[in-house]
C-alpha positions in Angstrom: 9.7 31.5 19.0 7.7 33.1 21.7 4.0 33.3 21.9 2.3 35.7 24.3 -1.4 35.5 25.0 -2.6 37.4 28.1 -0.4 36.2 31.0 0.5 33.0 29.2 4.0 33.0 27.6 5.2 29.9 25.7 8.5 29.3 24.0 9.1 26.8 21.2 12.2 25.8 19.2 11.9 24.7 15.6 14.5 23.1 13.4 13.8 22.1 9.8 16.7 20.0 8.7 15.9 17.6 10.1 12.4 18.6 11.4 12.4 18.8 15.2 12.6 20.9 18.3 10.0 21.5 21.0 7.4 22.7 18.5 4.3 20.4 18.8 4.1 19.7 15.0 7.5 20.4 13.6 7.0 18.6 10.3 3.9 20.6 9.4 5.5 23.9 10.4 8.6 23.1 8.4 6.6 22.1 5.4 4.8 25.4 5.5 8.1 27.3 5.9 9.7 25.4 3.0 6.7 26.2 0.8 7.2 29.9 1.7 11.0 29.6 1.3 11.3 30.8 4.9 9.4 34.1 4.2 7.9 34.8 7.6 5.9 37.7 6.2 3.4 35.1 5.0 2.4 34.7 8.6 1.0 38.3 8.8 -2.7 38.7 9.5 -4.7 37.7 6.5 -8.1 38.3 5.1 -9.9 36.0 7.6 -12.9 38.0 9.1 -11.5 37.6 12.6 -8.4 39.6 11.5 -10.6 42.6 10.7 -11.8 42.9 14.3 -10.2 45.3 16.7 -7.9 43.9 19.4 -10.1 42.0 21.8 -7.7 39.3 22.9 -4.3 40.0 21.3 -1.7 37.3 20.6 1.9 38.5 20.2 4.5 36.4 18.4 8.3 36.8 18.3 10.4 34.6 16.1 14.2 34.9 15.8 16.3 32.4 13.9 18.0 31.6 10.7 16.8 30.2 7.3 19.3 29.0 4.8 22.0 30.8 6.8 20.2 34.2 6.8 19.0 35.7 10.1 15.3 36.1 10.3 13.2 38.2 12.8 9.5 38.4 12.9 7.3 40.3 15.4 3.5 40.4 15.0 0.4 41.2 17.0 -2.8 39.4 16.0 -6.0 40.9 17.3 -7.2 37.5 18.7 -6.4 33.8 18.7 -8.7 33.0 15.8 -6.9 35.4 13.5 -3.5 34.1 14.7 -4.6 30.5 13.9 -6.0 31.5 10.5 -2.8 33.4 9.6 0.0 31.5 11.2 -1.4 28.4 13.0 0.5 25.9 10.9 3.8 27.5 11.9 3.1 29.1 15.3 1.4 27.0 18.0 -1.5 29.3 19.1 -3.0 28.6 22.5 
């Protein structure tokens, strides 16, 4: 996964069987993904008030991988880091 915030670009790997990779909290991220059955759409901006704001400090996320043998791709722009953390912070390390 890639996380873009301003000029800062970070790349993480995540494996969930067994939990690992370069993700700073792989067990928590994998637990969240297991609960969602790998559905990355659950990471879209939610109802948190910060997600209703216009783009003031956008965070872009790209995820490419597989879940149970199926290819998954996710691209999302969050209007700010607070929205990104509220929506996807357990799976995506937001900086």
